[in-house]
N, C-alpha and C positions, 0 to 999 in steps of 0.2 A: 897726262891730264888734258881733258877736253877744254878748249877755249873757243869762244865765238869770234869768228872773223868780223872785221868792220862791215857793217851793213850800210852800203854806200847811199842808199836812197832814204835812210831813216835816221840820220845823224842828229836831227833836231828834236827827236822824241826820246833820247836817252843821254845820260851822262856816264862817265866812267868813275867808279868808286876807287877808293885808295888802294884796294887790292887788285885793281884792274878789271873788275867785273862790271858790265854795263847795268845801269839802273834805268828802267823804262818808266815813262809816264803812261797814263791811260786816258782815253777820250770820253768825256762826259758832256753831251749836248753842246758841242762847240768849243769846249775848253780842254786843254791838255793839263792833267793834274797829277800830282803825286800825293803821298800821304805819310804820316808819321810812322805807320807800321809798314814793314817791307816783307815780302815773301821771297825766299830763296827758291830758284828753279834749278833742278838738278837734271843732268843728262843721264839717260839710262845706259849710255855707253860705259861710263865708269863711276857714275854717281857723284861727280863733282858739280859744284854750283857754277853755272855758266851765265846766269842772268838773275836780275831781281826785278820785281814788279810791285806796285803799291797794293796794299790790302785796304780796301775801302771799309769805312764804318757805315752803320745803318743810316745815319743822318745824311751822309753824302749821297747814298742811294735814294733815300726818300726825296731829297731835293731834286735829284735827277728825274725821278718818276714824275714829280709835279710838273716839270718843264715838258717832258715827253707827252704827258696827258693834256696839259693846257695848250701847248703850242705845237709840239712835234707831230702829233697825229693829224693836225690840220695842215702843217707845212708840207708833209709828204703827200697828203690827199689832194691838196690844191696844186701840186706840181703836175702838169699834164703828162699823160702816159708816155707820149713820144719822147719827152724830156727825160723821163725815168729810164727808158731804153738807152738813150744816149749816154747817160751816166754809167750804166752797166757796160756798155761797149768801151767807154773811156777807161773804166776800171780794168777791163780785160787787157787793154793795151798797156796800162801801167803795171799790171802784174807781169806781163811779158817783159817789159822794160827792166823790172827788178827781179826777174826770175831767179837769178843766182842767189840773191838774198833770201828768198823763200826756200830754195833748195837747201841752203846752208842751215837754216833754222829747223827745217824738217829732219835733216840728217842728225844734227846735234841734239835737238829737243825730243825727237820721237825715235831716234835710232833707225830711221829708214835708210835703206840703200839709196844710192844716187838715182837709180832707175825708178824706184818707187816714189821718191820725192819728186822727180820730174813728172811722173805720171799723175801725181796729185795736183801739181801746178797746171798741167794740161787740162785735167778735168774741171778745175775751177774756172779756167778761161772759157772752156766750151760751154759750161753751165751758164755763164754770164751772157755769152753770145746767143744762146738758145732761149733767153728770157722771152723773146717774142712768141714762143710757142705756149707760154703760160697765159698769154693775153686772151687766147681764144676762149678760155673758160670764164673770162670776166664778162663776156657778152650776155645780155639778158634775153628775155622772151616776150612775145606779144601773145596775150590770151583774149580771144574774142568772147563776147558775153552771150552770144545767142545759142549756146549749147546748154543753157539752163534757163528755165522760165523766170527764176528770181533775178537773173542778171541781164535780162534783155535791155537793150539800149544803153549798155555800158561796155567798157573794155578795160583791160589792165595791162600794165607793163610790169614785168618781174625783173628786178635788177639785183646785182650783187654789190654790196658795199663793204668797205673795210671795217673791221671790228674795233680798231683803235690802236692799242699797244700790244705788240707781240714780245713775249719774253722767250728767247731761244737759249736753251741749255745744251751745250755741245760736249762730246766726249773727247778723250785725248787722241784717239787713233787717226782721225782725219781732220786736224785742227784748222786746215785752210778750206778744203772742199765743203765740209759740213756747214761751215759758217756761210760760205758763198751761197750754198743751196738754200739755206733757211732765209738768208737775207733776200734773195731774189723772190722767192714765192711769197714772202711776207710783205715786202715793200712794193713789188709790182702791183699788188692789190691795194696799195695805199695805206698800209699800216706803219706806224712808228716802230722802231726796232731797238730792243735792249738785249744785249748778249752777255751771258755768263759763260765764258770759256772754261774748259777743264783747267783746274789749278796746276796741273803738271805741264800743260802745253799752252800757255796764254799768248805767246809772242805773235803767232800768225794773225790772231784777232786784232791785236794792237797795231800791227803793221798794216793790216787791211783797212783799219779806220783811218790811218794817215792817207792812204790812197783814195779812199772815199771822200775825204776832205778836199783833196786836190781835184777830184772829179766833179765836185760841186754838189754832193749829196746834202740835202737840207740838214743843217747842223743841229737843230733842235730835235731831230727825229732819230738820232743815233747815239747810243751809249754802250761802252764796254765796261762791265763791272767785274773787277777782280775780287770775288768774294768766295771763301771756302764753302763747299756744299753743305757743311754742317751748320752754316749760319744763314741759309737761304729760306728757312720756313716762313719768316715774317714777310719776306719779299714775294714769294710765290702766292701767298694768301692775299696780297694787296688787291683790292677791288679795281684799281686803276688798270690792272693788267687783264686783258680780255682773252688772250690766247697764250698757252704755253706749248712750245714746240721743243720736245726733249728727246735726245738720243742718249741711251744709257742702259743700265741694268733694269731688269724687271722689278727688283726690290726698290730701286730709286723711283721708278715711274709710279709704283703703287703708293709709296710714301707721299710723293708730290701731289697726287690726286686727292689723297685723304686730307692733306693740309690746305691745299689751294681751293678746294670746293668747286662751286659752279663756274666753269669756264669752258672754252673750247680747247681741245687737246689734240696735238699730233705727237704720237709717241712711238718711236722705233726702239724696241727694247731687246731683251735677251734673245739669243738664238742658239747657234751651233747646229749645223744642218746635217741631215742624213743623205747619203748617196746610196741609191738602190741599183744594184748591178744585176742585169738579167743574164741568163745563160748564153744568149746569142750575141753578147757584146764583144768587142775587140778588147781583150784584157790588157794588152800592152798600152794602147792609146788611152784606155780608160784609167789605167794606173797613173799615167803621166798627168792627166787632168786632175785626178783625185789628189795627188801629191801637191800639185800647185794649189788646190783648194785647201789643203791642210797647212801648207807652209807660207803662203803669201802673207807678207807683213807679220811673220812669226805667229800666225794664227790669231792675231789680235783684231779680228774682224767678226762682226755679228753673223756674217754669212759664211764663216769658215766651216769646212767639213769636219764634223766630229764623230760621225758614225758611218760605217760601211756595212750594208746588208746585202750579201751576195748569194745568188742561187748556187746549188751544188756543183753543176758542171763547170762553172767558171771559177769557183772559189779558190782552189789551190793555186792555179796559174796566176790569178789576179793578185792574191796575197804575196806571192813571190816577186811579182813585178813591182808591187808597191814598195816592198823592202828594198829592192834594187834601186828604185828611184830615190828613196829617202837617203840612201848611202851617198848619193851625189850632192846632197844639200850641204854646202859649207856654212857653218855657223861662225860668226865672228864680228869684228868691228865693221859697221856698215859703210865706213869710209873707204874700205878696201874694195877694189873693183870686182873681185871674184866672190865676195860674200853674197850668199843667197838669203840667209836668215840672220838678222841682227838681234839686238837685245830685247828683252821684255821690259815694259815700261817701269816696273817697280819690283822690289824684292818680295813684297807680300804676295803677288800673283805667282811668283816662282815657288814660294812656300806652299801655296795651294796646289801647285803642280806636283810637288813631292808628296803631299798628302794624298792626292788623287791616284797617283801611281801605286803607292803603298796600299791604299784601299782596294784597288783593282786586283793586285796580286794576292792579297789576303782572301779575296772572294773568288779566286780561281782563275784570274786573268794571267795570260802568258805574254811577257814583253817580247815582241818580235823584232823591234828595233827601238833604240833610244832608251828613254826612261831616266836619264841622268841629268843632274844639274851640273853645268859647266862653269859656274861662277855666280856671283850675287844676282845677276840679271840675264843669265844665258842658260839655255837648255838644249838638249838634243831633241830634234823632232821625233815624236814617239808614236808607235803603233802597238796597240795591245789587242790580243785575241782573247775572246771569251765565248763560252756557250750561250746560246740565246736564252736558256732557262735562268741564267744568272745575271744577265745584263741589267735588268731593272733594279737590282740591288746596289749598283755602282753609284758612287758619288758623282762620277762623270755623267751618268744618265739623269740624275736628279738636279744637277747644277750645271751652269755654263762655266767651264774653266777656260779662261780667255787667252789661250795660247795654242801652240802646235802639238796637240795630242788628239789621237783618234782611236776609236775602238772598231774592230772588224769582227763580224759575226756571220756564220753560215745560216741561211734560212732555207727551208724546203720549198717555199713558194712566195709569191708576192703578197699573199694574205698575211703571212707572218711578218713580212717587211712593213706592211701597212700598220699592223697592230703595234709593232715596236716603235715605228716612227710617230704614230699618233699618241702613244702612251706617255710621251714626255710632256711637260707643262708648256714647252715652247712650240711655236708653229710659225717660224719665219719663212724658210725656203726648204726645198728638197731638190736633189738632182737624180735623174734617171739615166742610166746608161744601157743601151740595147736597141733592138730593132723591131721586136714583136709589137706591132701597133695596137693589138688588142690589150696586151698587158699594160702598155704605156698609157693607153686611154683609161683603163681602169684605175691605174695609179693616180693619174691626173685628177680623176673624179673623187677618189677616196682620201687622198692626203689632205690633212687639215693644216695647210700652210698658205702663206700669202703669194708665193711664186714657186713655179716648178720649172726647172731647167732640164731640157732633154738633150742628152749627149754633150753636156757642158757643166763645168763646175759653177756654183752660184757666184754671181758677181753683180753688184748693184750699179756700178758705173756712175754715170751722171744722172741717173734717174730717168733716162729716156723711156725705159719700161718702168712703170711704177713698182715700188717695193714697200713692204710693210708686213706685219705679222698678224697672226690670230692667237687666241688664248693669251698666255702671258708674254707674248712677243710684241704686243703693241696695239695702238689704236690709230686708225686712219692710214693714209698712204703718203709716202714721199715720192714725188715724181713730177716731171715737167707737165704742168697743166692739171695735175690731179690734187695736189695739196691745197690749191686755191680754195677748194670747197671747205677746208677746215679753218681758213683764216679770213673768211668773209661770211656775211649773213645775207639771206634773201630779204628784199624789201618789195612789197607789193603796192603798186600805185593804181587805184581804181578811179577811172573817169566816168562820171555819170552824165549822160546826155538825155535822160528820160524827158519826153515831151518836147524836145528841141527839133524834132523832125529830121534828125540825121539818118535814122533808120525808119522804114515803114514796113514792119513785118506783117505777113499775112495772118 
C-alpha cells in the first residue's frame, strides 16, 4: 500500500485524517482554505488513496475571481519587473531546498521514476531562472510618423500590456513544470494567475503556492482552484478571465473554446508524433532514440512517438532493433531503481489501450512486441506492424492513445511518409532520422507540424525552443519569450506635435 512520506516543508498546509491520510488546504488570494467536500487522490502505483484535497464550490471560486480581477491584476502589474524576477529566483531556490518533497509527490502521485521526477524538478528550476529571457519580448517599439503623409509631425510608441487574469488549466503528466511554465510567462507579463490543476495530481500546485507565498508573490494575484473539469464551464466563460492557457486533449480544448467565447488562448493539445526513418539512417542508434521516445514516462507525453514510417532498405533492421530495445524496458513500481516504465495514470486509459490493440489486430496489425495489460494500471510497451494501406483505419491513427504504444509501417518513399503523417488530425511534432539533406529539407517543408526534430526524438524540455501544434494540436506556442504574445495586448500611444515646430519637413 502506497503512503506519502512526511513533507517537511509543507506541514502547515495539511492535517492528518483519522486513517492517516493527509488532508491538504488550497490557496485562494492570500488565504489557505479547506471545504466541506473533499476529493480523494489516488496513486497510480496501486490505486490507494494517498492524499485528500478540498473540492471548491462555485461561490468560493466566484469570490476568488472578484479579488483577482479587482485587486490581483493590479497588484502583480504594479510590482516592478525586477522584483518579479527576484521572486522567481527565490522560488527556484525554495524548490531546490524542498526538492525531495516534490520528488516524493511526483513518484507517488504520478508514478514517475525517481530520475524522471528529478528531471521535472530540474526543469522547473531552470524555467524560473530563465524568466529573464521572456522579458525581451515585453519591450515595445518606436514608430516615426514621417513615413505617411497623414501622420507627419507625430510619433508613436507601441507597448505590450498584460491582459488581466490568466486561467491556467494543466494536465496530470507534468504537474510541477507545466505550472511553473505557465506561471512565469503569465505573471512576468503582469497578469494575475488562477490555476486549475489536474484533479488526479493537484499536490505540486498546492505545494508551489506555499513556496510562492514565502517568496513574496502578491497574495491577491494567485489562486489554486481544486475543481473537477466537468464543473469548469461557468468558470471558463467568466468575462473577468482574459486568457485561458490550457494543456490537454484536443476534445477538451475545443469544448473550452466553445464555452468560453472571445478570449485569448494558448492551447497545447493532442499529439502523438511520427518518426520518419530514411534509408541512410543508422538503424541501431535510431531505434534507441525511438524507443526512448515511445517509453519515456510510459508514453504519457503529447510528444511521444506513436508512428514509425521507415523506408524499405532500413525497415527490417530498424524493426528488429526496436524490438530488442523494447525488451530491455522494465515495467514496474517506479520506486524501484531499475524500473524504466512505471504505471499509467488511470485504469480508463489502460482500457483504451486494450481496445486499441484489439482494433489494430482485427484490422490486420501484427503485434511485434507487448500488447498485454500487466495490471490495473500497467502495460507492456507495445509495437504493432501494419501495412500502409490499412493504417488510416486504425483507432490509434484517429485518436491519441496516451501511453507507450507505437505503430510501424514500411513506406516506399518520403512522399508516402508525408501523406501518412499529415493525414492525422494532429500536428504537434515530427522526428526525422537520416542524413540525406535533400529529403530532410523536403520533409521539413511539407510536414504540417509545429516542430521537427532531426536525428532526435521529440522533447519539449523547458521550452527553450518553442513548441505547439497545428490543426487539432493547438493554438499559439509555449516557449521562453514566445508565449508572451498570447498573454499580452498591444497598445499604441500616438503623440501629436503638429504645428509645434518639432519637425520642419521639406
